[in-house]
C-alpha positions as CSV (number, residue, x, y, z in Angstrom):
1,M,-22.4,35.8,-2.0
2,T,-20.6,32.9,-3.7
3,V,-16.6,32.4,-3.0
4,V,-14.5,31.5,-5.4
5,T,-10.6,30.4,-4.8
6,L,-7.9,30.3,-7.0
7,Y,-4.7,28.5,-7.3
8,A,-1.6,27.5,-8.7
9,C,1.8,25.8,-8.8
10,A,5.2,26.9,-7.5
11,D,9.1,26.6,-7.5
12,D,11.1,24.4,-5.7
13,K,10.3,25.1,-1.9
14,G,6.8,24.6,-1.8
15,I,3.7,26.6,-2.5
16,T,3.8,30.5,-2.9
17,T,1.2,33.3,-4.3
18,S,2.2,34.9,-7.0
19,G,0.9,38.6,-8.7
20,G,-0.8,38.6,-11.7
21,E,0.7,39.8,-15.0
22,E,-0.8,41.5,-17.8
23,D,0.4,39.2,-20.7
24,S,-0.9,36.2,-18.6
25,D,-3.3,33.7,-18.2
26,T,-5.2,36.2,-15.4
27,H,-5.0,39.9,-14.7
28,T,-4.3,41.7,-12.0
29,P,-5.9,43.0,-8.7
30,S,-7.2,42.8,-5.6
31,S,-7.1,39.5,-3.7
32,N,-9.4,40.8,-1.4
33,E,-11.9,41.6,-4.0
34,T,-12.3,38.2,-5.9
35,D,-15.2,35.5,-5.0
36,V,-12.7,32.6,-6.4
37,N,-9.8,31.4,-5.9
38,F,-7.2,30.7,-8.2
39,W,-3.9,28.1,-8.4
40,L,-2.5,28.0,-11.5
41,T,0.3,25.9,-12.8
42,R,1.8,26.8,-16.7
43,A,3.7,24.3,-19.1
44,D,6.8,26.2,-19.2
45,K,7.0,25.8,-15.5
46,S,7.2,30.0,-15.1
47,V,4.5,29.1,-12.7
48,R,4.5,25.7,-10.6
49,F,1.1,25.3,-8.1
50,E,0.9,29.2,-7.5
51,R,-2.5,30.8,-5.9
52,Q,-3.3,34.4,-8.0
53,N,-3.6,37.6,-7.0
54,V,-6.3,38.1,-9.1
55,S,-9.8,39.6,-9.0
56,L,-12.5,37.2,-9.9
57,Q,-16.1,38.2,-8.9
58,F,-19.3,36.2,-10.0
59,S,-21.6,38.2,-11.8
60,S,-24.6,37.9,-14.9
61,T,-22.1,37.5,-17.9
62,N,-23.3,37.5,-21.3
63,N,-20.9,36.9,-23.3
64,G,-19.4,34.1,-26.4
65,N,-16.8,32.4,-23.8
66,P,-17.2,28.9,-23.8
67,T,-18.7,27.6,-20.4
68,I,-18.0,25.4,-18.1
69,S,-21.2,25.0,-15.8
70,V,-20.6,23.2,-12.2
71,D,-23.7,21.8,-11.1
72,T,-23.9,20.3,-7.1
73,T,-27.0,18.5,-7.7
74,Q,-25.9,15.9,-9.5
75,T,-23.1,13.6,-8.1
76,Y,-21.1,10.8,-8.4
77,Q,-18.2,8.4,-6.4
78,K,-17.3,10.1,-3.0
79,M,-13.2,10.5,-3.3
80,D,-10.5,8.5,-1.3
81,G,-7.8,11.1,-2.2
82,F,-4.6,11.7,-3.6
83,G,-1.3,11.1,-4.0
84,F,2.0,8.5,-4.7
85,A,3.4,4.9,-4.5
86,L,6.2,5.6,-1.5
87,T,8.2,3.1,-2.8
88,G,11.1,1.2,-0.9
89,G,13.9,3.2,-3.1
90,S,11.4,6.5,-2.4
91,A,11.5,5.9,1.5
92,Y,15.5,4.8,1.5
93,L,15.8,8.6,-0.3
94,I,13.9,10.2,2.2
95,N,15.3,8.2,5.1
96,N,18.9,10.0,4.1
97,L,17.7,13.1,4.3
98,P,19.2,15.6,7.9
99,D,15.9,14.9,10.3
100,D,15.2,18.9,9.8
101,Q,15.2,18.7,6.1
102,Q,13.1,15.2,6.4
103,S,10.5,17.0,8.0
104,E,10.3,19.9,6.8
105,L,9.4,17.7,3.3
106,L,6.7,15.1,5.1
107,H,4.7,18.4,6.3
108,E,4.4,19.8,3.0
109,L,3.9,16.4,0.9
110,F,1.2,15.3,3.7
111,G,0.0,18.4,6.0
112,T,-2.9,20.6,5.0
113,D,-1.5,24.1,5.9
114,S,-1.8,27.0,3.4
115,T,2.1,25.8,2.1
116,Q,1.4,22.2,1.8
117,I,0.1,20.2,-0.7
118,G,-2.5,17.5,1.4
119,V,-1.2,14.4,-0.3
120,S,-4.6,12.1,0.8
121,Y,-3.6,8.6,-0.6
122,L,-0.1,6.0,-0.8
123,R,0.7,3.0,-2.5
124,V,3.5,0.7,-0.6
125,S,4.6,-2.5,-2.8
126,I,4.1,-5.4,0.1
127,G,7.9,-7.2,0.1
128,S,9.7,-5.3,-2.8
129,S,8.6,-3.2,-5.7
130,D,11.0,-2.9,-8.9
131,L,12.3,0.5,-7.0
132,N,14.0,-1.1,-4.5
133,R,17.3,-1.8,-4.3
134,R,16.6,-5.6,-4.9
135,P,13.9,-8.1,-5.0
136,F,13.1,-9.4,-1.4
137,S,9.3,-10.6,0.0
138,Y,8.5,-11.1,3.6
139,N,9.1,-14.9,3.9
140,D,12.5,-15.2,1.8
141,L,13.9,-19.3,2.9
142,G,17.0,-20.8,1.5
143,E,17.1,-23.0,-1.9
144,G,14.7,-25.7,-1.3
145,Q,13.1,-24.4,1.7
146,T,9.5,-23.7,2.7
147,D,7.5,-22.1,5.6
148,P,4.0,-23.2,5.0
149,D,3.4,-21.8,8.3
150,L,5.0,-18.9,8.3
151,S,7.4,-18.7,11.3
152,E,10.0,-16.8,9.0
153,F,8.1,-14.1,8.1
154,D,9.4,-10.8,8.3
155,L,9.3,-7.2,7.2
156,G,12.7,-7.0,6.3
157,P,14.1,-4.0,4.8
158,D,10.9,-2.3,4.9
159,K,11.8,-2.1,8.7
160,F,14.2,0.3,8.0
161,T,13.3,2.4,5.1
162,V,8.7,2.4,4.5
163,L,8.3,1.8,8.1
164,P,10.0,4.9,9.9
165,V,8.4,7.1,6.7
166,L,4.9,6.0,6.9
167,Q,4.6,6.4,11.1
168,Q,6.2,10.2,10.3
169,I,3.5,10.3,7.7
170,L,0.9,9.3,9.8
171,E,1.4,11.7,12.6
172,I,1.0,14.4,10.0
173,N,-1.9,12.7,8.1
174,P,-3.2,9.9,10.8
175,D,-5.9,9.0,8.3
176,I,-4.2,9.2,5.5
177,K,-5.3,6.1,3.2
178,I,-3.2,3.3,2.3
179,L,-2.7,0.8,-0.1
180,G,-0.5,-2.4,-0.3
181,S,0.6,-4.3,-3.8
182,P,2.5,-7.4,-3.5
183,W,4.8,-7.9,-7.2
184,S,5.6,-11.1,-6.5
185,A,4.8,-14.3,-3.8
186,P,7.7,-15.5,-2.0
187,V,9.7,-17.5,-4.2
188,W,9.4,-20.2,-3.3
189,M,6.1,-20.3,-3.5
190,K,6.0,-19.9,-7.0
191,T,5.5,-22.8,-10.3
192,N,9.5,-21.2,-11.0
193,N,11.2,-20.2,-7.9
194,S,12.5,-16.9,-9.0
195,T,11.8,-13.2,-8.4
196,I,10.5,-12.7,-12.2
197,G,7.8,-14.2,-13.2
198,G,6.4,-17.3,-12.6
199,S,3.0,-18.0,-11.3
200,L,1.6,-18.9,-7.8
201,N,2.2,-22.6,-7.1
202,P,-1.6,-24.1,-6.4
203,E,-0.5,-25.5,-3.4
204,Y,0.3,-22.6,-1.6
205,Y,-2.8,-20.2,-2.2
206,D,-4.4,-20.6,1.3
207,V,-0.6,-19.7,2.4
208,Y,-0.3,-17.0,0.5
209,A,-3.7,-15.8,1.8
210,R,-2.3,-16.2,5.1
211,Y,0.4,-14.6,4.0
212,F,-1.6,-11.1,3.6
213,V,-3.5,-11.3,6.9
214,K,0.1,-11.6,8.4
215,Y,1.3,-8.8,6.5
216,I,-1.6,-6.3,7.8
217,E,-1.5,-7.8,11.2
218,T,2.1,-7.1,11.3
219,M,1.4,-3.5,9.8
220,Q,-1.0,-3.1,12.4
221,E,0.9,-3.7,15.3
222,K,3.3,-0.7,13.7
223,G,0.1,1.8,14.1
224,I,-0.6,1.7,10.2
225,H,-3.3,0.6,8.9
226,I,-3.9,-0.8,5.7
227,D,-6.8,0.5,3.9
228,A,-6.8,-2.2,1.0
229,V,-4.7,-4.6,-0.9
230,T,-4.5,-6.0,-4.3
231,P,-3.6,-9.4,-4.8
232,Q,-1.2,-8.9,-7.8
233,N,0.6,-6.0,-9.2
234,E,0.2,-5.8,-13.4
235,P,-0.9,-9.8,-13.1
236,L,-0.2,-10.4,-16.9
237,H,3.3,-8.1,-16.8
238,G,5.9,-11.3,-15.7
239,G,9.1,-9.7,-17.3
240,N,9.4,-6.5,-14.3
241,N,12.1,-8.0,-11.4
242,P,9.8,-9.2,-9.1
243,S,7.2,-9.8,-11.2
244,M,4.3,-12.9,-11.0
245,V,1.8,-13.3,-13.2
246,M,-1.4,-14.2,-12.5
247,Q,-4.5,-14.9,-15.2
248,A,-8.1,-13.9,-14.4
249,E,-9.2,-17.7,-13.5
250,E,-6.6,-18.1,-10.7
251,Q,-7.2,-15.1,-9.2
252,Q,-11.4,-15.2,-9.1
253,T,-10.6,-19.1,-7.5
254,F,-7.8,-17.2,-5.0
255,V,-9.9,-14.6,-4.0
256,R,-12.5,-16.4,-3.7
257,D,-11.7,-20.0,-1.5
258,H,-8.3,-18.1,-0.1
259,L,-7.6,-14.2,0.5
260,G,-11.2,-13.4,1.2
261,P,-12.5,-16.5,3.6
262,A,-8.6,-15.7,5.1
263,F,-9.7,-11.8,5.7
264,E,-12.8,-13.0,7.1
265,K,-11.5,-15.6,9.6
266,A,-9.2,-13.1,10.6
267,D,-11.4,-9.9,11.1
268,L,-10.1,-7.7,8.8
269,D,-11.5,-4.6,6.9
270,T,-9.1,-4.5,4.5
271,K,-10.6,-4.3,1.4
272,I,-10.2,-6.5,-1.7
273,I,-8.9,-4.5,-5.5
274,V,-8.6,-6.9,-8.4
275,W,-6.7,-6.7,-11.9
276,D,-4.4,-3.6,-11.0
277,H,-3.1,-3.4,-14.2
278,N,-3.8,-1.7,-17.3
279,A,-6.9,-0.5,-18.8
280,D,-6.7,-2.3,-22.2
281,N,-8.2,-5.3,-20.6
282,P,-11.0,-4.6,-18.6
283,G,-12.6,-8.0,-19.1
284,Y,-9.9,-9.3,-16.3
285,P,-11.6,-7.3,-13.7
286,I,-15.1,-8.3,-14.8
287,Q,-14.4,-12.5,-15.6
288,V,-13.3,-12.0,-11.8
289,L,-16.0,-10.3,-10.1
290,S,-18.6,-12.2,-12.6
291,D,-18.5,-15.0,-9.9
292,P,-20.8,-13.7,-6.9
293,E,-19.3,-16.4,-4.3
294,A,-15.8,-14.1,-5.4
295,R,-17.7,-11.0,-5.8
296,K,-18.6,-10.5,-2.4
297,Y,-15.1,-10.1,-1.3
298,I,-14.4,-7.6,-3.5
299,A,-14.5,-3.6,-3.0
300,G,-13.8,-2.7,-6.4
301,S,-10.9,-2.4,-9.4
302,A,-7.4,-0.7,-10.1
303,F,-6.0,-0.1,-13.2
304,H,-3.0,1.7,-14.7
305,L,-2.9,3.2,-18.2
306,Y,0.1,1.8,-19.8
307,G,-2.4,0.7,-22.4
308,G,-5.8,1.3,-23.4
309,D,-8.3,4.4,-22.8
310,I,-9.2,5.5,-19.7
311,S,-13.2,5.4,-20.2
312,A,-12.3,1.3,-20.0
313,L,-12.8,2.0,-15.8
314,S,-16.8,3.6,-16.9
315,E,-17.2,-0.2,-18.8
316,V,-16.5,-2.0,-15.4
317,H,-18.6,0.4,-13.8
318,N,-21.4,-0.3,-15.9
319,R,-21.1,-3.4,-15.6
320,Y,-21.1,-3.7,-11.6
321,P,-22.2,0.0,-10.3
322,E,-21.9,-1.5,-6.8
323,K,-18.4,-1.9,-6.8
324,N,-15.5,1.1,-6.5
325,L,-13.2,1.8,-9.0
326,Y,-9.5,2.9,-8.6
327,F,-6.4,4.5,-10.2
328,T,-2.9,3.0,-8.8
329,E,-0.4,3.7,-10.9
330,Q,1.0,5.7,-13.8
331,Y,4.8,7.0,-14.4
332,T,6.1,9.6,-15.7
333,P,9.4,8.5,-18.1
334,A,13.0,10.5,-17.8
335,S,12.3,11.4,-21.6
336,A,8.9,13.5,-21.3
337,S,8.7,17.5,-21.1
338,F,7.4,18.7,-17.9
339,S,4.5,20.1,-20.3
340,D,4.0,16.8,-22.1
341,D,3.8,15.1,-18.8
342,L,1.7,18.2,-16.9
343,S,-1.1,17.5,-19.3
344,W,-1.5,14.2,-20.6
345,H,-2.0,13.4,-16.8
346,V,-4.3,15.9,-15.8
347,R,-6.5,15.1,-18.9
348,N,-6.4,11.3,-18.3
349,L,-6.4,10.8,-14.6
350,I,-7.1,13.7,-12.6
351,V,-10.2,14.6,-15.3
352,G,-10.1,11.7,-17.0
353,A,-10.2,8.8,-13.8
354,T,-12.6,10.8,-11.7
355,R,-14.7,11.2,-14.1
356,N,-15.2,7.3,-15.1
357,W,-15.7,7.1,-11.4
358,S,-11.8,6.7,-9.7
359,K,-12.2,7.3,-6.3
360,N,-8.4,8.3,-6.4
361,V,-5.7,9.0,-8.7
362,I,-2.3,7.5,-7.7
363,E,1.1,8.6,-9.5
364,W,4.2,6.4,-9.8
365,N,6.5,7.1,-7.5
366,L,7.3,9.8,-4.9
367,A,11.2,10.2,-5.4
368,S,14.3,9.0,-7.2
369,D,17.7,10.3,-7.6
370,P,19.2,12.0,-10.5
371,N,20.0,8.8,-12.2
372,Y,16.1,7.4,-11.7
373,D,18.1,4.8,-8.3
374,P,16.8,3.1,-6.4
375,H,16.0,-0.2,-8.8
376,T,16.2,-3.6,-8.7
377,D,18.7,-5.6,-11.8
378,G,15.6,-5.2,-14.5
379,G,13.5,-3.1,-12.6
380,C,12.8,0.8,-14.1
381,D,15.6,2.6,-14.8
382,V,13.4,5.3,-16.5
383,C,10.8,6.3,-13.9
384,K,11.3,9.6,-12.7
385,G,9.6,10.8,-9.8
386,A,7.6,13.7,-8.1
387,L,10.9,14.4,-6.1
388,T,14.3,14.5,-7.6
389,I,16.5,14.2,-4.3
390,G,19.9,14.1,-4.5
391,N,22.3,17.2,-3.0
392,S,18.9,19.4,-3.7
393,I,15.6,18.7,-3.7
394,E,14.0,19.5,-7.1
395,R,10.2,18.6,-7.4
396,N,8.5,17.7,-10.7
397,A,5.6,17.1,-12.5
398,S,4.2,14.4,-10.6
399,Y,4.3,16.8,-7.8
400,Y,2.4,19.5,-9.3
401,I,-0.6,16.9,-11.3
402,I,-1.4,15.5,-8.1
403,A,-0.7,18.6,-5.7
404,S,-3.9,20.3,-8.4
405,A,-6.2,17.7,-6.5
406,S,-4.9,16.8,-3.2
407,K,-5.1,20.3,-1.9
408,F,-8.7,21.1,-2.1
409,V,-10.1,17.8,-3.3
410,R,-10.2,16.4,0.5
411,P,-11.1,13.0,1.4
412,G,-14.7,12.6,1.4
413,S,-15.1,14.9,-1.6
414,K,-18.1,14.1,-4.1
415,R,-17.5,14.4,-7.9
416,I,-20.1,16.6,-9.5
417,A,-21.5,17.7,-12.8
418,S,-19.7,20.0,-15.0
419,N,-19.4,20.2,-19.0
420,M,-16.8,19.5,-21.1
421,T,-16.2,22.1,-24.0
422,A,-14.0,21.3,-26.6
423,N,-10.3,22.8,-25.4
424,L,-11.3,22.8,-21.7
425,K,-11.0,20.0,-20.2
426,N,-12.3,19.6,-16.8
427,V,-13.8,18.2,-13.7
428,A,-15.7,19.6,-10.7
429,F,-16.2,18.1,-6.9
430,K,-17.8,19.3,-3.9
431,T,-15.6,19.1,-0.8
432,P,-17.3,18.1,3.1
433,S,-16.6,21.5,3.8
434,G,-19.2,22.6,1.2
435,N,-16.4,24.5,-1.0
436,K,-16.8,23.9,-4.9
437,V,-13.2,22.6,-6.7
438,L,-12.8,23.1,-10.4
439,I,-9.7,21.8,-12.1
440,V,-9.8,22.8,-15.4
441,L,-6.7,22.0,-18.1
442,N,-6.5,24.2,-21.6
443,D,-5.7,21.7,-23.9
444,G,-6.1,23.7,-26.5
445,E,-2.9,25.7,-28.9
446,S,-3.8,29.3,-27.7
447,S,-5.4,31.1,-24.5
448,E,-8.6,30.8,-23.8
449,T,-11.0,32.7,-21.8
450,F,-14.0,30.8,-20.6
451,N,-16.6,31.5,-17.9
452,I,-17.3,29.5,-15.0
453,S,-21.1,29.5,-14.4
454,F,-22.3,28.4,-10.6
455,D,-25.7,29.0,-9.0
456,G,-26.6,31.8,-12.5
457,E,-22.9,33.7,-12.3
458,S,-20.3,33.1,-13.8
459,V,-16.5,34.3,-13.7
460,S,-14.7,34.9,-16.4
461,P,-10.7,33.6,-15.9
462,T,-8.1,33.2,-18.6
463,L,-5.4,29.6,-19.0
464,K,-2.8,29.8,-22.0
465,S,-2.3,27.0,-23.9
466,G,-1.1,23.9,-21.8
467,S,-2.2,25.5,-18.4
468,V,-4.1,24.4,-15.2
469,G,-6.1,25.8,-13.0
470,T,-7.3,25.1,-9.9
471,F,-10.5,27.1,-8.7
472,V,-12.2,27.1,-5.2
473,W,-15.2,28.8,-4.4
474,K,-17.8,29.1,-1.1
């Protein structure tokens, strides 16, 4: 028999199960009579990733409802995972929790038991991001000094914040994938000797390539495998603190003549992913990939969505279908509502990025305090974490956005075919264990009852406007 599971979002103490309500997205009865498990998140926050106690049984259906047909015979990209940026600020806040609370939280985030959300992908900064308490690199020197041999290389503040958290996470999930991105090279390698803006001095291209190798090897010595790196976060945005500008031709040269050969010489399996900026400029990664000597070192391209349309990922895929696509950053701003963030991010990222070939989705960032700290002077002061860590821990929209996918779309899952209807934005996957997972956003203005059709039979759930449902079946 085909078995389906329904899931929803929970309160601020983790994932729970919930009974149905007569006037809700669901109808009552017994969960032991269901083929599909259903987890639900509502736009009004009244239900947050809670498993619904409802009966959804496959049968022959003849009604006028819109139908989402799921087809396992058409497969697309293999998924690497869903998760967050573990910024230095996030790690600082987590480290300041009492030990028992810290352990409970990390197990909730990265474990795969029934009350845990199974985060499977992390992004970390190489040196500081703008969500550290201050800017730094791993090779900071006095004014006028240089260190071409990298003898002063040191992980600095990350030894006391990011590393301890990563090591605990790896004990919970040893297979989690980690992507590293620098916001800036050490200032002595830059044209303007500043943490803000400037470019990498060509004199130091080779040294900077070895800086990446040193970082990856040092992290490996600490038991942390870096699965991939990008040469530069947001390479056309030089106004952040820290930041560095790297034009497409510069990135092409750096990867082709320095970074790629350095990885090859060091026998590293860490992937090189280019661009790592907005979808409004697919021409940048296309230009970098156009050089066959650079292309041989490149695993794929990474995107953010502060500009452009998510369909740009498919534009790059169509030019270079053998190369991967990744979605590596999107923030939830302090001014946005839960409902707006939920619908926008599920529509554009969980559904949009994956339907446009992305192997992952990463939200920015994991944690902030009630004042949206820590951040550098000039860094983002309105970036709301998936968690707000203060006197208590509040789970915000990003937590539930990622949970809707991460809990059930496990690494190695393949995207499979499902049709779009007018208001029901959706994406489907087949997991390594054979489960089918369908994530649906009701993007319309009213409640909608619809059919999920699979293998000639259907079930007919209802979602209120703005609600997100995750449906799982055997």
